[in-house]
N, C-alpha and C positions, 0 to 999 in steps of 0.2 A: 427540556431545557436545552438551549443552544450549546453545542459541545465546547465552543470557545469560552463561553461563560462558565460552563461546568468546570472546565479545567482551571480557570482563573480564580474561582471563588469557592470557598468552603461554605457549608450551610451556616456554620457559626458566624463567619464573616458577613454573609449576606443578611443575617439577622442582627448584626451590630453587636454580637456577643464575643467575649473572649473566654474560651473553654479552658478549664483546668486540665492538666495532663491526663488525669485518670478519666475525665469526661471525654477527652478527645479519643482516648483508647477505646472507650466503650462505644463511641459513635463512629469508629473507623468503618468505612464501607468494606464489604467483602471483596476478596480478590476478583479481578475481572470487571469491576464496576466502572473502570475508566475506558473500557472498550466502547467504540461506537460503530454503527453500521453505515456503510456508504456504497457508492455505485461507481464502477468503471464504465465509461461510455463506449465499451467495445462493440456491442451489438444492440443492447436494449435501448440505448439512447443515441445511437450513431446518426439518426436522422433528425434529431431535435436541435433547433437553434438554441442559442444561449438563454433567452428569456423562457422558452418552453422547457428547457432542461431544468432550470431553477424552479419554475412553477410546479412541474411534475414531481420533483424531489420533495418540495414542501408539502404537496398533497399527500405523498406517500410516507411522510415522516422520516425521510432519508436525510441524514445530517451532513453528508459530504460527498464530493465527487473527485474522481481522477479523470481528467480530460484526455482522451486518446487523440493523437494526431490524425489528420486527414478527415475528420468527421465534421458533421454539419455545423457544429458550434464554432468552428473555424478559429480556434485559439492557436495560432501558429507563429513561428519566429518572424514571419513577414509583417506582423502587426506594427503599426506606427506607435510612437509614444502616447498620443492621445487615445488610440484604440486600446492600448494596454491599460491605461488608467480607467477607461470605461469598463473593461472586464473586472478589474479590481473593485470598482465601485459597485457594480451589479451584485457581486457576491457579498461585499461588506454590508450592503443594505438589505440582505436577505437572511434567512435562517439556515442557509446552506454554505458550508465551508468549501473553499477550493483547496483540496488536499494536495494535489500534485498534477503533473503532466506526464502522460505516457508516450514516450518517444518510441520509435522503432529501431533506434541505433543499437548496433552490436559491435563487438570488438574481437571477433574471431578471424577477420579477413586475412587470408594469406598475402594478398596484395597490400603492401605497406602504404601506398597512396590512398587506398580505400580506407584503411585503418585511420590514417590522419584525418580524412574527411569525416569519418564517424566521430572522432574525438572533437573536432571543431564544431560539428553539428550539435553534439551533446552540450557543448559550452553555450551555444546559441539558445538551446532549450533551458539551460540553467539561468541565463539572463532573463529570458521570457518568464520563467516561473517566478523569479524574484519580482519582476515588474508587475505581474498580475496578482501577486499576493499569495501564491502557493508556497509549499515548503519543501518540494523535492521533485526530482525527475526520475522516471523509471527507464532503465536500459535493459538490454539482453546480453547474455554471454557470447556465443550461442551454439555453435556447431563445431564438429571436428572435420578435417579435410584430408583427402587422399594425399599421401606422401608428406604429410606434416605430422611429426610426432605429437601425441596428445599432450605430453609434458610441455612442449614448446607453445602450443595453443593456450594451455592453462596459464603459463607464465605471461604470455602476451596479454591475455584478457586481464589478469591481475594488475599488471603494470599500467595498462590503459585506465583501469578503474582508479588506481591511485592518482593518476594525473587529473582525471575529471573530478575525483573526490576532493582533492586539494583545491581545485578551482571552485567547486561548489561551496566549499567552506567559506570562501571569501564573500559569498552572496547569501549565506545562511540557508543553503539548499542541500538536502540529503541527496546522494546518488543511490538509487534503489535498484539493486540487481534482481530482476525477476528470475525466479527459478524456472528456466525455459529451455526448450530445444534439446539437442543432444547432450547438453551439459546439465540436464535437469536432475540427474541422480545426485542425491545429497552428498555422498562422499566427494563427488566431482566439485560441487559447489563449495564444500569445505576446503578442498585443495586450492580453488581460486581465491577464496577468502584468506587463506594462509599467505598468499602473495599480496592480495589487496588488503593490506593491514591498516590503511588509513581509517581513522575513527569515523570519518564522514561517509564511508562506503558501507552500506547495509544491504540486507537482502529483503526481497518481497516474496514471502512464501506464496506458492501459486496453486496449492492443492492439486497436484498431479498424481497420476497412478504410480509414478516412480517413487513417491513418498513411502509406499508400502513395501518396496523391495528390500532385500537383505534381511536385516534384523527387525524390520517393521517400522510403523509410524512413530512410536514413542522414541525409539533409538535415533531415527533420522531427525526427528524434531529437535531433540536435545543436542544433537551434533552441531546444530547451527543456531540454536535459540539465542545465544548471546550476541548474535549479529543481526537480529531482527530489527527492521526499521519501523517507521510510522504506518506502514501499509502492509496488508496481506490480502490475497485474492482467494475467493471461494466461488463455488458454483451454486446452482439452486440446491436447497437442502434436500430435496427429494431425489436428486440425481443418485442413481445406484452406483455401487462399486467403491464408495469412499466412506470411511467411518467418521461422519461429520460430528457426531456427539463426542467421540473420542478426541477429535481435534479441539473442539470447544473446551472439553475438560482440561486438556493440556494448556490451553491459553489461559484459562482461569487459574489453574494450579500455579502457573508461573507469573500470574498477575500482569498479563499483557495489557498495555495501555494505549494501543494504537487503533487503527481503522481496519475493520473487517469488511472487505469491499466485494460486492457481487460483480463477477466477470463471467458472463455465460453467453453461449451462442444460440441457445434454444429460446426463441422469442415466444412469450405468452400472447394470448389474444388481446389482453388488456395489460400493457406493461406497468401502468401506474398502480392498478390493483395488485398486480403480481409483486411489485416492489414492496408495497405495504405488507402483503402476506409474508414475504421473505423476511422483512424486518421484524415482524411480530414473532415469527418462528425463531429467529436469532435470539430475541429476548427470552423466549421460553427455554431455549437450550442453555443459555447462560445461567438462568435461574436454577435449572436442574443441576448444572455443574457446580454452582455455588452451594447448593444444598448438600451435594455429595462430599464437598471438601470442608464443610463447616465442622468445627470442633464442638463437642457438647459443652 
């Protein structure tokens, strides 16, 4: 079922039935059932134009995409109004949702003019995301700099996020802070979010090695879980060194209802078949997590 249809209609409603309260409770889906699997066009789809991207995702059963800037699908702020409408229409007429746009903008610049340019560029992406029918824009924190106190950089990033978050709210667009760069340790992300307290500023969990530092994955996950947005990034499930099933368990336990999106630099021989395999494994992992959390 298409995710947008799934989110908008219950089984009872689609059957034309009105369920009694006790029946609704009995029929309630297990936690994690609203998650969907998608693709970030970072490497696996960087050379696909828009029709090819949509077609390949449909073949693989992938329900949504986050379009990375600079790639072959060419969904950029330079698009004209008719071109933006064409992008919106292509997705609307397909079974693939345009979930968001992945910008490369970051807010750590010591140069204040560079910071202003990054903020204005993010606003351009927000307008583009609105026009093409997506729901949010990904940005980065990103690094610390010599002779600049960490606390100053954290404060600057947080304030910039509040500005673009407020702007995005006016267009119905989330600002999604990717857990990235030298700021990727979760206590640092938490410190940024303490400044960036606008409700439209959310994080995009990025499945980094830093997630396992300190008190471990579950502690770091719960440190920021209340600020998760509609997207999070994962690698190939067979990638070593990360407890993928534990992450899925946590997402199911907390009933995450967003997009789990593949972003990986290791290209398979057949990306379409690879995407299908990754989606199927995701479903298996979710079912396993649901079984472990089910009450007798």
